[in-house]
C-alpha positions, 0 to 999 in steps of 0.5 A: 500499500502506497502511504502517500495515497492515505490522507488523514482528515485536516481537522483532527484533535491534538489528542487523537492519534491520526492514522500514520501520524504517531502518538500525541505529544506527552504532557509529562513523563511516565514514572516508575509508580505509574507503570507499576500501577498499569502493570497491576491493573493489567493483571487484575482486570478481566477484560480490556474494558475493565482494564481501561476503566480502572486505569482511567 
């Protein structure tokens, strides 16, 4: 597939990850405590939706 043929919408919000444009800007670095909390939530949650809910 030719990447040049895919045009993202002109009006995208900054917090949305547009196709083929990478992730949004990070406001602050992720610290070790946040990573630990995400690992715990990942092991506790039974579904992806539950993980997303408890990870907030």
